[in-house]
C-alpha positions as CSV (number, residue, x, y, z in Angstrom):
1,M,-26.7,-17.7,16.6
2,F,-24.6,-14.6,16.9
3,T,-22.3,-15.7,14.1
4,K,-25.2,-16.5,11.8
5,F,-26.7,-13.2,12.6
6,I,-23.5,-11.4,11.6
7,L,-23.2,-13.3,8.3
8,I,-26.8,-12.8,7.4
9,S,-26.6,-9.1,8.2
10,I,-23.6,-8.7,5.9
11,I,-25.4,-10.4,3.1
12,Q,-28.5,-8.3,3.5
13,L,-26.7,-5.0,3.7
14,Y,-24.7,-5.9,0.6
15,I,-27.9,-6.8,-1.3
16,I,-29.6,-3.6,-0.2
17,Q,-26.6,-1.6,-1.3
18,T,-26.7,-3.2,-4.8
19,I,-30.5,-2.8,-5.1
20,F,-30.8,0.8,-4.1
21,C,-27.4,1.8,-5.7
22,V,-26.6,4.2,-2.9
23,Y,-22.9,4.9,-2.4
24,F,-21.7,7.5,0.1
25,G,-18.7,9.1,-1.7
26,H,-16.9,7.8,-4.7
27,E,-13.8,5.7,-5.2
28,V,-10.8,7.6,-6.5
29,G,-8.7,4.5,-7.1
30,R,-5.2,5.5,-6.2
31,T,-4.4,2.4,-4.0
32,S,-3.8,-1.0,-5.3
33,M,-5.4,-2.6,-2.3
34,D,-8.7,-2.9,-3.9
35,S,-8.9,0.9,-4.2
36,T,-10.9,1.9,-1.2
37,H,-10.3,5.6,-0.8
38,Y,-13.4,7.6,-1.0
39,D,-14.2,11.3,-1.5
40,R,-16.1,12.2,1.7
41,R,-17.0,15.7,0.7
42,I,-19.8,14.9,-1.7
43,V,-22.6,12.3,-1.8
44,Q,-23.1,10.5,-5.0
45,Q,-25.8,8.0,-5.7
46,Q,-24.4,5.5,-8.2
47,C,-25.4,2.0,-9.1
48,P,-22.6,-0.6,-9.0
49,I,-23.8,-2.1,-12.3
50,N,-23.1,1.2,-14.1
51,N,-20.3,0.4,-16.6
52,Q,-19.2,4.0,-16.6
53,M,-18.7,4.3,-12.8
54,K,-14.9,3.8,-12.9
55,E,-14.6,6.4,-15.6
56,S,-16.4,8.9,-13.5
57,H,-14.1,8.2,-10.6
58,Q,-11.0,9.1,-12.6
59,T,-9.7,12.5,-11.8
60,K,-7.6,14.7,-14.2
61,Y,-6.1,18.0,-14.5
62,F,-6.6,20.2,-17.5
63,V,-4.9,23.3,-18.7
64,N,-7.3,26.1,-19.8
65,F,-5.7,29.2,-21.1
66,K,-7.9,32.3,-20.6
67,S,-7.8,36.0,-21.2
68,L,-10.1,38.7,-19.9
69,P,-12.6,39.7,-22.6
70,S,-11.4,43.3,-22.7
71,S,-11.0,43.2,-26.4
72,S,-12.0,41.2,-29.4
73,S,-8.5,39.9,-29.8
74,S,-8.4,38.6,-26.3
75,S,-11.7,36.9,-26.8
76,T,-10.4,35.2,-29.9
77,T,-7.4,34.0,-28.0
78,T,-9.6,32.5,-25.3
79,N,-11.7,30.6,-27.7
80,N,-8.7,29.2,-29.5
81,N,-7.0,28.1,-26.3
82,N,-10.1,26.6,-24.8
83,S,-10.3,24.2,-27.7
84,N,-6.8,22.9,-26.9
85,L,-7.0,21.3,-23.5
86,I,-3.8,19.7,-22.4
87,L,-3.9,16.8,-19.9
88,I,-1.4,17.4,-17.1
89,H,-2.0,15.2,-14.1
90,G,-4.5,14.0,-11.5
91,Q,-5.3,14.7,-7.9
92,F,-5.8,12.2,-5.1
93,I,-8.7,13.9,-3.2
94,S,-10.7,16.4,-5.1
95,N,-14.1,17.0,-6.8
96,Y,-14.4,17.8,-10.4
97,E,-14.5,21.6,-10.1
98,E,-11.3,21.6,-8.1
99,D,-9.5,18.9,-9.9
100,Q,-7.8,21.1,-12.5
101,L,-4.5,22.7,-13.1
102,I,-6.0,26.0,-14.3
103,T,-3.8,28.4,-16.3
104,R,-5.3,31.9,-16.5
105,A,-3.8,34.8,-18.5
106,S,-5.6,38.0,-17.8
107,S,-5.1,41.3,-19.7
108,S,-4.3,44.6,-17.9
109,P,-4.9,46.0,-15.4
110,I,-3.2,43.3,-13.4
111,D,-4.7,42.6,-10.0
112,V,-2.3,40.6,-7.9
113,N,-4.7,40.8,-5.0
114,N,-7.3,38.8,-6.8
115,T,-7.0,35.4,-5.1
116,V,-8.4,32.1,-6.2
117,P,-10.3,29.8,-3.8
118,L,-8.0,26.9,-3.0
119,S,-9.0,23.3,-2.0
120,L,-7.0,20.5,-0.3
121,D,-3.4,20.3,-1.5
122,Q,-3.6,23.2,-3.8
123,A,-1.5,26.3,-4.2
124,T,-1.5,29.2,-6.6
125,I,1.3,30.9,-8.4
126,D,1.3,34.1,-10.4
127,V,3.8,34.5,-13.2
128,I,4.5,38.2,-13.8
129,V,6.6,39.4,-16.6
130,D,8.7,42.6,-16.3
131,K,7.7,45.5,-18.6
132,Q,11.2,45.7,-19.9
133,I,10.7,42.4,-21.7
134,I,9.5,42.9,-25.3
135,G,7.6,40.0,-27.0
136,N,5.6,37.0,-26.0
137,L,7.0,34.3,-23.7
138,S,6.2,30.6,-23.8
139,V,5.7,28.8,-20.5
140,Y,6.3,25.1,-20.1
141,V,5.7,22.9,-17.0
142,Q,7.1,19.5,-16.1
143,V,6.1,17.2,-13.3
144,I,9.4,16.2,-11.6
145,E,7.9,12.9,-10.4
146,C,7.4,12.0,-14.0
147,I,10.9,10.7,-14.7
148,D,12.2,11.4,-18.2
149,C,9.0,13.1,-19.2
150,P,8.7,16.0,-21.6
151,Y,7.6,19.5,-20.7
152,K,3.9,20.5,-21.3
153,I,3.2,23.8,-22.9
154,I,1.0,26.1,-20.7
155,A,1.0,29.5,-22.5
156,Q,2.6,30.8,-25.7
157,D,1.6,34.5,-25.6
158,L,2.5,35.6,-22.1
159,S,3.6,39.3,-22.1
160,S,4.2,42.1,-19.7
161,N,0.5,43.2,-19.8
162,K,-0.8,39.8,-18.7
163,I,-0.5,37.7,-15.5
164,L,-0.3,33.9,-15.7
165,N,-2.1,32.2,-12.8
166,L,-1.5,28.6,-12.0
167,T,-3.4,26.5,-9.5
168,V,-1.3,23.4,-8.9
169,N,-1.5,20.2,-6.8
170,T,1.1,20.5,-4.1
171,K,1.6,16.7,-3.8
172,Y,3.9,17.1,-6.9
173,N,7.0,19.1,-7.6
174,Y,7.3,21.1,-10.8
175,R,9.9,22.5,-13.1
176,I,8.8,25.6,-15.0
177,R,10.7,26.7,-18.1
178,I,10.2,30.1,-19.8
179,E,11.3,30.7,-23.3
180,L,11.4,33.6,-25.8
181,N,11.8,32.9,-29.5
182,N,12.6,29.2,-28.8
183,T,15.5,30.2,-26.7
184,L,15.8,28.8,-23.2
185,L,15.8,31.7,-20.8
186,C,15.2,30.4,-17.3
187,I,14.2,27.3,-15.5
188,E,12.8,27.3,-11.9
189,T,12.0,24.3,-9.7
190,L,8.8,24.8,-7.8
191,S,8.2,23.1,-4.5
192,L,4.9,24.6,-3.4
193,Y,2.8,23.9,-0.3
194,E,-0.9,23.8,0.5
195,H,-2.8,27.1,0.3
196,G,0.3,29.0,-0.4
197,H,0.2,32.0,-2.8
198,Y,3.4,32.6,-4.8
199,I,4.7,35.0,-7.3
200,L,7.2,34.2,-10.0
201,N,8.8,37.4,-11.2
202,V,10.4,37.2,-14.6
203,K,12.9,40.0,-15.2
204,I,15.6,40.7,-17.7
205,S,19.2,40.5,-16.6
206,L,20.6,44.0,-15.9
207,S,23.7,43.2,-17.8
208,S,21.7,42.7,-21.0
209,S,20.2,45.1,-23.4
210,T,16.5,45.7,-23.0
211,N,15.9,45.8,-26.8
212,S,17.6,42.5,-27.5
213,S,15.9,40.3,-25.0
214,S,16.1,37.3,-27.4
215,N,19.8,37.1,-26.8
216,S,19.7,37.9,-23.1
217,D,19.2,35.9,-19.9
218,L,16.2,36.1,-17.7
219,I,16.0,36.0,-14.0
220,C,13.1,34.0,-12.4
221,T,12.6,34.8,-8.8
222,L,10.0,33.0,-6.6
223,I,8.4,35.0,-3.9
224,T,6.0,33.8,-1.2
225,R,3.1,36.3,-1.0
226,H,0.9,34.3,1.4
227,S,2.3,31.6,3.7
228,S,1.2,28.1,3.2
229,N,-0.5,25.8,5.7
230,N,1.6,23.3,7.7
231,I,-0.3,20.2,6.8
232,Y,1.9,18.0,8.9
233,I,0.8,19.5,12.3
234,P,-2.3,17.2,12.5
235,L,-0.1,14.2,11.5
236,I,2.4,15.1,14.3
237,I,-0.4,15.5,16.8
238,G,-1.9,12.3,15.8
239,G,1.4,10.5,16.1
240,I,2.0,11.9,19.6
241,I,-1.5,10.8,20.7
242,L,-0.8,7.3,19.3
243,L,2.5,7.2,21.1
244,I,0.9,8.2,24.4
245,L,-1.8,5.5,23.9
246,F,1.0,2.9,23.2
247,I,2.9,3.9,26.4
248,A,-0.4,3.7,28.3
249,C,-1.0,0.2,27.1
250,I,2.4,-0.9,28.3
251,V,2.0,0.8,31.7
252,A,-1.5,-0.7,32.1
253,Q,-0.1,-4.1,31.4
254,K,2.7,-3.6,33.9
255,I,0.4,-2.5,36.7
256,K,-2.2,-5.2,35.7
257,F,-4.8,-2.5,35.2
258,R,-7.2,-4.8,33.5
259,E,-7.1,-7.4,36.3
260,R,-7.8,-4.7,38.8
261,L,-10.8,-3.5,36.9
262,I,-12.2,-7.0,36.8
263,I,-11.7,-7.4,40.5
264,L,-13.4,-4.1,41.2
265,K,-16.3,-5.0,38.9
266,N,-16.8,-8.3,40.6
267,R,-16.8,-6.7,44.0
268,F,-19.2,-4.1,43.0
269,F,-21.7,-6.4,41.3
270,K,-20.8,-9.4,43.5
271,S,-20.4,-11.7,40.5
272,V,-18.2,-14.7,39.9
273,P,-15.1,-13.8,37.9
274,P,-15.0,-15.3,34.4
275,P,-12.2,-17.8,33.5
276,Q,-8.9,-16.2,32.5
277,E,-8.2,-15.8,28.8
278,T,-5.2,-17.5,27.4
279,P,-2.4,-15.0,26.8
280,H,-1.4,-16.8,23.6
281,S,-2.5,-15.7,20.2
282,Y,-3.9,-17.8,17.5
283,D,-2.7,-19.3,14.2
284,L,-5.2,-18.8,11.5
285,Q,-3.1,-20.9,9.1
286,A,-3.0,-24.0,11.2
287,R,-6.7,-23.9,12.3
288,T,-9.2,-26.5,11.3
289,S,-12.9,-26.9,12.2
290,A,-13.2,-27.1,15.9
291,T,-14.6,-30.0,17.8
292,A,-15.3,-30.5,21.5
293,T,-11.9,-32.1,22.2
294,D,-9.5,-30.2,19.9
295,P,-5.9,-30.0,21.2
296,I,-4.0,-26.8,21.5
297,N,-0.5,-27.0,20.3
298,A,2.2,-24.7,21.7
299,T,4.3,-22.7,19.2
300,N,7.8,-23.4,20.3
301,G,7.8,-27.1,19.7
302,N,6.2,-27.9,23.1
303,S,2.8,-29.4,22.9
304,T,0.1,-29.4,25.5
305,L,-3.4,-30.9,25.3
306,T,-6.3,-28.8,26.6
307,K,-10.0,-29.9,26.6
308,L,-12.3,-27.3,25.1
309,P,-15.9,-27.1,26.2
310,P,-18.4,-28.5,23.7
311,I,-19.0,-26.0,21.0
312,P,-21.4,-26.4,18.1
313,K,-19.7,-26.6,14.8
314,I,-20.4,-23.6,12.5
315,S,-19.6,-23.5,8.9
316,N,-16.4,-21.5,8.2
317,V,-16.2,-20.2,11.8
318,A,-14.3,-22.0,14.4
319,V,-12.7,-21.6,17.8
320,P,-8.9,-21.4,17.3
321,K,-7.1,-24.4,18.4
322,S,-3.3,-23.7,18.1
323,K,-1.2,-21.3,20.1
324,R,1.6,-19.3,18.5
325,L,3.9,-16.4,19.0
326,L,2.0,-13.4,20.2
327,S,4.4,-11.1,18.3
328,L,3.3,-12.6,15.0
329,D,-0.3,-11.8,15.5
330,G,0.7,-8.3,16.8
331,F,2.8,-7.7,13.7
332,R,0.0,-9.0,11.4
333,G,-2.5,-6.8,13.3
334,F,-0.3,-3.7,13.0
335,A,0.0,-4.3,9.2
336,L,-3.7,-4.8,8.9
337,V,-4.5,-1.6,10.8
338,A,-2.0,0.3,8.6
339,M,-3.7,-1.1,5.5
340,I,-7.1,0.1,6.8
341,F,-5.7,3.5,7.4
342,I,-4.2,3.7,3.9
343,N,-7.3,2.3,2.2
344,Y,-9.4,4.9,4.0
345,G,-7.3,7.7,2.6
346,G,-4.4,8.1,4.9
347,G,-5.5,11.6,5.8
348,G,-4.9,12.7,2.2
349,Y,-1.1,12.7,2.7
350,A,1.2,11.9,-0.3
351,Q,3.3,9.7,2.0
352,F,0.4,7.3,2.3
353,E,-0.2,7.0,-1.4
354,H,1.5,4.5,-3.7
355,A,4.5,5.7,-5.7
356,P,3.7,6.8,-9.2
357,W,5.9,4.0,-10.6
358,H,9.5,3.5,-9.4
359,G,10.3,4.1,-5.7
360,I,8.6,3.2,-2.5
361,T,6.3,4.8,0.0
362,V,4.6,3.7,3.3
363,A,1.6,2.5,1.4
364,D,3.8,0.2,-0.7
365,I,5.2,-1.7,2.3
366,V,1.9,-2.9,3.9
367,F,0.9,-5.6,1.5
368,P,4.4,-7.2,1.4
369,F,4.2,-7.5,5.2
370,F,1.2,-9.8,4.8
371,V,2.9,-11.9,2.2
372,W,5.9,-12.3,4.4
373,M,3.7,-13.3,7.3
374,L,1.9,-15.8,5.1
375,G,5.1,-17.7,4.7
376,T,5.9,-17.5,8.4
377,S,2.6,-18.8,9.5
378,L,2.7,-21.6,6.9
379,V,5.7,-23.2,8.6
380,F,3.8,-23.5,11.9
381,S,0.8,-25.1,10.3
382,L,2.8,-27.4,8.1
383,K,5.0,-28.6,10.9
384,N,2.0,-29.3,13.2
385,S,0.3,-31.3,10.4
386,I,3.5,-33.3,9.7
387,D,4.0,-34.0,13.4
388,K,0.4,-35.3,13.5
389,G,1.0,-37.6,10.6
390,V,-1.4,-36.0,8.2
391,S,-0.8,-37.3,4.7
392,K,0.5,-35.1,1.9
393,R,-2.6,-35.8,-0.2
394,T,-4.8,-34.4,2.6
395,L,-2.6,-31.4,3.0
396,L,-2.6,-30.7,-0.8
397,K,-6.4,-30.9,-0.8
398,K,-6.6,-28.4,2.0
399,V,-4.2,-26.1,0.2
400,A,-6.2,-26.3,-3.0
401,I,-9.5,-25.6,-1.2
402,R,-8.1,-22.6,0.7
403,T,-6.6,-21.2,-2.5
404,I,-9.9,-21.4,-4.3
405,K,-11.7,-19.7,-1.4
406,L,-9.2,-16.8,-1.2
407,F,-9.4,-16.3,-5.0
408,A,-13.2,-16.4,-5.0
409,I,-13.5,-13.9,-2.2
410,G,-11.1,-11.6,-3.9
411,F,-13.1,-11.8,-7.1
412,I,-16.4,-11.2,-5.4
413,L,-14.9,-8.1,-3.7
414,N,-14.0,-6.8,-7.1
415,T,-17.6,-6.9,-8.1
416,R,-18.8,-4.5,-5.4
417,F,-18.4,-1.6,-7.8
418,K,-18.9,-3.4,-11.1
419,V,-21.2,-6.5,-11.3
420,D,-20.9,-6.6,-15.1
421,L,-18.9,-9.8,-15.5
422,T,-17.8,-8.8,-19.0
423,V,-15.6,-6.0,-17.6
424,V,-15.0,-7.0,-14.0
425,R,-11.4,-7.0,-12.7
426,I,-10.1,-10.6,-12.1
427,L,-6.9,-9.9,-10.3
428,G,-6.5,-8.1,-7.0
429,V,-5.0,-8.4,-3.5
430,L,-6.7,-11.6,-2.4
431,P,-6.3,-13.3,-5.8
432,R,-2.5,-12.5,-5.7
433,F,-2.5,-13.8,-2.1
434,A,-4.3,-17.0,-3.2
435,I,-1.9,-17.6,-6.1
436,V,1.2,-17.1,-3.9
437,Y,-0.2,-19.2,-1.1
438,G,-1.2,-22.0,-3.5
439,V,2.2,-22.3,-5.2
440,V,4.4,-21.8,-2.1
441,A,2.3,-24.1,0.1
442,T,2.3,-26.8,-2.6
443,I,6.1,-26.7,-2.8
444,E,6.5,-26.9,0.9
445,V,4.0,-29.8,1.3
446,L,5.7,-31.8,-1.5
447,C,9.2,-31.2,-0.4
448,S,9.0,-31.1,3.4
449,Q,9.7,-33.9,5.8
450,S,9.5,-34.0,9.6
451,K,13.3,-34.7,10.0
452,Q,14.0,-31.4,8.1
453,Y,12.8,-29.4,11.1
454,L,15.1,-31.2,13.5
455,S,18.1,-29.2,14.7
456,S,21.1,-30.4,16.6
457,T,20.5,-27.5,19.0
458,N,17.0,-28.7,20.0
459,N,18.3,-30.6,23.0
460,L,20.9,-28.1,23.8
461,T,20.7,-24.9,25.7
462,S,22.5,-22.7,23.2
463,T,24.4,-22.9,20.0
464,T,27.3,-20.9,21.3
465,T,28.0,-23.2,24.2
466,T,28.3,-26.3,22.0
467,T,29.9,-25.4,18.8
468,V,33.3,-25.3,20.4
469,K,33.3,-29.1,20.8
470,L,32.1,-29.7,17.3
471,G,34.1,-29.9,14.1
472,T,34.0,-27.3,11.4
473,K,31.5,-29.2,9.2
474,K,29.2,-30.0,12.2
475,R,29.4,-26.4,13.4
476,L,28.3,-25.1,10.0
477,T,25.5,-27.6,9.9
478,T,24.4,-26.5,13.3
479,L,24.5,-22.8,12.6
480,F,22.8,-23.0,9.2
481,C,20.5,-26.0,9.7
482,D,17.4,-23.8,8.8
483,I,18.9,-23.4,5.3
484,I,20.9,-26.6,4.7
485,N,18.0,-28.9,5.7
486,F,15.8,-27.5,2.8
487,P,17.9,-27.7,-0.3
488,L,15.1,-28.7,-2.7
489,Q,12.9,-25.8,-1.7
490,W,15.7,-23.3,-2.2
491,L,16.5,-24.7,-5.6
492,I,12.9,-24.4,-6.8
493,N,12.5,-20.8,-5.6
494,I,15.9,-19.8,-7.1
495,A,14.9,-21.4,-10.3
496,L,11.5,-19.6,-10.4
497,I,13.2,-16.2,-9.7
498,T,15.8,-17.0,-12.4
499,I,13.1,-17.7,-15.0
500,W,11.4,-14.4,-14.0
501,M,14.6,-12.4,-14.5
502,L,15.4,-14.1,-17.8
503,I,11.9,-13.3,-19.2
504,I,12.0,-9.7,-17.9
505,Y,15.4,-8.8,-19.3
506,L,15.7,-11.0,-22.5
507,V,12.2,-11.2,-24.0
508,P,11.0,-8.3,-26.3
509,F,7.4,-8.0,-27.3
510,E,5.6,-6.0,-30.0
511,D,7.4,-2.6,-30.3
512,C,8.8,-2.7,-26.8
513,P,12.4,-3.7,-26.0
514,A,13.5,-6.4,-23.7
515,G,14.2,-5.3,-20.2
516,Y,11.9,-2.3,-20.3
517,L,10.5,-1.7,-16.7
518,G,9.0,1.7,-17.3
519,P,5.4,2.9,-17.1
520,G,5.1,3.9,-20.8
521,G,3.0,6.9,-21.6
522,L,5.2,10.1,-21.3
523,H,8.2,8.2,-19.9
524,E,11.3,8.7,-22.0
525,N,9.5,11.4,-24.0
526,G,6.8,8.9,-25.0
527,K,9.2,6.6,-26.8
528,Y,7.5,3.5,-25.4
529,E,4.0,4.9,-25.0
530,N,2.2,1.6,-25.1
531,C,4.7,-0.5,-23.2
532,T,3.3,0.1,-19.7
533,G,4.9,-2.4,-17.3
534,G,7.0,-4.1,-20.0
535,I,6.5,-7.8,-20.5
536,T,4.7,-8.0,-17.2
537,G,1.8,-5.8,-18.4
538,Y,1.8,-7.5,-21.8
539,I,1.3,-11.0,-20.4
540,D,-1.8,-9.7,-18.4
541,R,-3.2,-8.0,-21.5
542,V,-2.9,-11.1,-23.5
543,I,-4.4,-13.4,-20.9
544,F,-7.1,-11.3,-19.4
545,T,-7.6,-8.6,-22.1
546,N,-7.9,-4.9,-21.2
547,K,-11.5,-5.2,-20.0
548,H,-10.5,-7.4,-17.0
549,L,-7.6,-5.3,-15.8
550,F,-7.3,-2.4,-13.4
551,N,-7.9,0.7,-15.5
552,F,-6.5,3.3,-13.2
553,P,-2.9,2.4,-12.3
554,T,-0.7,4.7,-10.3
555,C,1.2,5.7,-13.4
556,L,-1.9,7.3,-14.9
557,T,-1.6,10.5,-12.9
558,A,2.0,11.5,-13.6
559,Y,2.9,9.5,-16.7
560,E,-0.5,9.4,-18.5
561,C,0.1,5.7,-19.2
562,K,-2.5,4.5,-21.7
563,P,-2.8,0.7,-21.5
564,P,-4.5,-0.8,-18.4
565,F,-2.1,-2.2,-15.9
566,D,-3.0,-4.3,-12.9
567,P,-0.7,-3.8,-9.9
568,E,-1.5,-7.3,-8.7
569,N,-0.4,-8.7,-12.1
570,L,0.0,-12.4,-12.8
571,F,3.7,-12.5,-13.7
572,G,4.6,-10.4,-10.6
573,S,3.4,-13.3,-8.5
574,I,6.8,-15.0,-9.0
575,P,8.9,-12.5,-7.0
576,T,6.0,-12.3,-4.6
577,M,6.5,-16.0,-4.0
578,F,10.1,-15.3,-3.2
579,L,9.1,-12.8,-0.6
580,A,6.7,-15.4,0.9
581,Y,9.7,-17.8,1.0
582,L,11.7,-15.3,3.0
583,G,8.8,-15.4,5.5
584,I,9.1,-19.2,5.4
585,Q,12.7,-18.8,6.3
586,A,11.7,-16.7,9.3
587,G,9.2,-19.4,10.4
588,R,11.9,-22.1,10.2
589,I,14.2,-19.9,12.4
590,L,11.4,-19.7,15.0
591,V,10.6,-23.4,14.9
592,M,14.2,-24.8,14.8
593,H,15.9,-22.5,17.3
594,Q,14.6,-22.1,20.8
595,S,16.7,-19.4,22.5
596,H,15.9,-15.7,22.0
597,A,19.6,-15.0,21.0
598,D,19.7,-17.7,18.3
599,R,16.4,-16.4,16.8
600,L,17.2,-12.7,16.9
601,I,20.7,-13.0,15.5
602,R,19.4,-14.9,12.5
603,L,16.3,-12.7,12.0
604,F,18.3,-9.5,12.1
605,T,21.1,-10.9,9.9
606,W,18.5,-11.9,7.3
607,G,16.9,-8.5,7.5
608,I,20.1,-6.6,7.0
609,I,21.3,-8.8,4.2
610,S,18.0,-8.6,2.4
611,I,17.8,-4.9,2.6
612,A,21.4,-4.5,1.5
613,I,20.9,-6.7,-1.6
614,G,17.6,-4.9,-2.4
615,V,19.2,-1.5,-2.3
616,G,22.2,-2.8,-4.2
617,L,20.1,-3.9,-7.1
618,T,18.9,-0.2,-7.4
619,A,22.5,1.1,-7.3
620,G,21.6,2.8,-4.0
621,T,18.9,5.0,-5.6
622,L,15.7,3.0,-4.7
623,D,14.0,4.3,-7.8
624,G,16.8,3.7,-10.4
625,G,19.6,1.3,-11.2
626,P,19.3,-2.0,-13.0
627,M,16.3,-3.1,-11.0
628,P,14.4,-0.3,-9.2
629,L,12.1,-0.8,-6.3
630,N,8.7,-1.1,-7.9
631,K,5.5,-2.5,-6.3
632,N,3.6,-2.5,-9.6
633,L,6.0,-4.9,-11.2
634,W,6.9,-6.4,-7.8
635,T,10.6,-6.5,-8.7
636,L,13.0,-8.8,-7.0
637,S,14.7,-5.8,-5.4
638,F,11.3,-4.8,-4.0
639,S,10.8,-8.3,-2.5
640,L,14.2,-8.3,-0.9
641,F,13.9,-4.8,0.5
642,T,10.4,-5.3,2.0
643,G,11.3,-8.7,3.1
644,G,14.3,-7.2,5.0
645,L,12.0,-4.6,6.6
646,S,9.6,-7.5,7.6
647,F,12.5,-9.3,9.3
648,V,13.6,-6.3,11.2
649,G,10.0,-5.1,12.1
650,F,9.0,-8.5,13.4
651,S,12.2,-8.9,15.4
652,L,11.6,-5.6,17.2
653,M,8.1,-6.8,18.1
654,Y,9.5,-10.1,19.2
655,I,11.8,-8.4,21.6
656,I,9.1,-6.2,23.1
657,I,6.3,-8.8,23.2
658,D,7.8,-12.3,23.5
659,M,11.3,-11.7,24.9
660,F,10.9,-9.1,27.5
661,K,7.1,-9.3,27.7
662,W,6.8,-5.5,28.0
663,W,3.7,-5.5,25.8
664,D,1.0,-8.0,25.1
665,A,0.3,-6.7,21.5
666,T,-2.9,-5.0,22.6
667,P,-4.8,-3.9,20.5
668,F,-3.1,-5.3,17.4
669,Q,-3.5,-8.9,18.5
670,Y,-7.3,-8.7,18.0
671,P,-7.4,-7.8,14.3
672,G,-4.2,-9.9,13.8
673,S,-5.9,-13.0,15.0
674,N,-8.9,-12.5,12.7
675,S,-7.2,-10.7,9.8
676,I,-9.1,-12.2,6.8
677,L,-12.5,-11.4,8.3
678,I,-11.6,-7.9,9.3
679,Y,-10.0,-7.3,5.9
680,I,-13.2,-8.3,4.1
681,L,-15.5,-6.3,6.4
682,H,-13.4,-3.1,6.1
683,L,-13.8,-3.2,2.4
684,V,-17.5,-4.1,2.2
685,F,-18.6,-1.5,4.8
686,A,-16.2,1.3,3.8
687,T,-19.0,3.5,2.7
688,Y,-21.4,2.9,5.5
689,F,-22.0,4.9,8.7
690,P,-20.5,4.7,11.3
691,V,-17.3,3.5,9.5
692,Q,-17.0,6.6,7.4
693,W,-19.0,9.8,6.7
694,I,-18.5,13.1,5.0
695,V,-16.2,15.6,6.7
696,V,-14.8,19.0,6.0
697,N,-12.1,19.0,3.3
698,T,-9.0,19.4,5.5
699,H,-6.1,17.1,6.2
700,A,-7.0,17.1,9.9
701,A,-10.5,16.0,9.2
702,H,-9.5,13.2,6.8
703,L,-6.8,12.1,9.2
704,A,-9.3,11.8,12.0
705,M,-11.7,9.9,9.7
706,G,-8.9,7.5,8.7
707,L,-7.9,6.9,12.3
708,W,-11.5,6.4,13.4
709,G,-11.9,3.8,10.7
710,C,-8.9,1.9,12.3
711,V,-10.4,2.3,15.8
712,F,-13.8,1.0,14.6
713,W,-12.4,-2.2,13.2
714,I,-10.2,-2.8,16.2
715,I,-13.3,-2.6,18.3
716,V,-15.1,-5.0,16.0
717,A,-12.1,-7.4,16.1
718,Y,-12.0,-7.2,19.9
719,I,-15.7,-8.1,20.1
720,L,-15.2,-11.1,17.8
721,F,-12.1,-12.1,19.8
722,K,-14.0,-12.0,23.1
723,K,-16.8,-14.1,21.6
724,R,-14.2,-16.5,20.1
725,I,-15.4,-16.0,16.6
726,F,-12.8,-16.5,13.9
727,L,-13.1,-16.9,10.1
728,V,-11.4,-20.1,8.9
729,L,-10.8,-20.7,5.2
């Protein structure tokens, strides 16, 4: 009854939301994970069937050159310049009044004390020209994060009797260039900070003649007039609080604080203590519909049978039946909580936004963790099924049904802002997850056999104590059995990634060259303006058309890329499959090797090698080289790098949780054991109280709101865990 009540409530709330068209805040759309960052400062009532909703969410900067109307000439200048608005770049958290890079040139008298109200992540800079400089200066600005992009003209008639005021977004770095008579005079790099007030003094070199400034050099000096805010203090404080809570969880586990509380409660209320919960976590991948006598299979190859009490069968909701490594659920739960934090804005910090194009940020790592864990969990479920004698036909049927369910849920989630099916986005996080799962699971089912998971070390205590007695060939077979036993799977995955690389680097299209991996737009001075994403973006535009793609990619802000580009594109699924296969390799290591040493040596080795190869493909630059790290394209280097991080991250949790048992993965095990349901709920209810609400426009407030969103869904996951409610697909 409780489960039915929850499901009915979700449906009713979603219907009410659609009927009344009430949305608290609006979507900015700077994250590829279904774009769930909302502006909490204003309340907008918008209907999800409005075709223009996404367009209203897009934020831009405009340059508007102004002069004080002290004379008719200055008024004329203002009108002329107002008609030539230049698109510069967008801002992550802002409303429409504040979301502008405003260039103001005011005639004398110059008032440097006249400050401009600043919003989140904004700073102001006044460009003041020395009176010794004769003539008008031209001012150009370039966003440094926009690689190989041209300068944008800001002003062309700046003189000593005017002041140029710029209000800029501090999440970006800038390069300002000042010219006189088309002669480069000075270039200054601007790294500005929130609410800082700066002055850029432009003076003529003392060694040059005042009357011949066109042939002289200028000196640009940046001075801080008003100190900026330290926006990282709330982040540091939040990190310290989380660290204290983590240590408290470990200490509480060590002193058995929870058991003592239960004993105290039972003594006080004189009640019978409830049965102890199993310390094991659950495998969502291996779970089927529960019955009254479902067996519970241990993870490490040892099986035990446990009778479960009679439980009524509920559609799509089942009591978990298989035990597994607690560290895997802890790692999955950690990644899910990190995703919720990022999707809820990440406190407005640039580090928790996706990279404009090449490169990597914290936000880019979260989704790959899930893909890697998809492969790891697949090994456990597949091995259990093979050991039970389930036919491959049955397994393929289950894979197909689960793939369809995942894709359908992802498509439905895409309609929560647009229910017009003629323009709805088709791809997304769950559709990409479904495609990868469907292909990888099918390969594993068709190619796997029970004897492949047998290792010569299964009946031995340790590899190192036996390899001395074996020959060289047998020793290598023993050490690398988790690789050698699966040759066909490796060949198929290598063939797929080879095909991907050949198409990427050898196939040209339209007016775009083969091997182009750039964002188009302003990149390379606009040479390939309509080549956003290279062949990857072109394939999506041909198959899905522009109407069904993500219209606000991360490159839109810095590069002004024009064609729509979906970060969860179809062709990028191939290297994503390779990342899932790295997760499968981790699962094989855990299944085929029993000792902690054997597992950890292999996991850390795979992690270090994967990271090294991934960085090597970028020539050590991460955002450059023959194959840069790029989440939008999901390059092979990105799969290897994030796969290596997954190996290392999971290994660390394995040491703490399963090896030394210092920590029981609380509270991450709760969302980790019910990840699909929590993921769906956190998207659907992202704009509802008490999940999120409007707060003051500061990093501290937005950080607290993001952390509260994480805590809220951890509490929900804990309640579902205690009531043994899990969503099964």
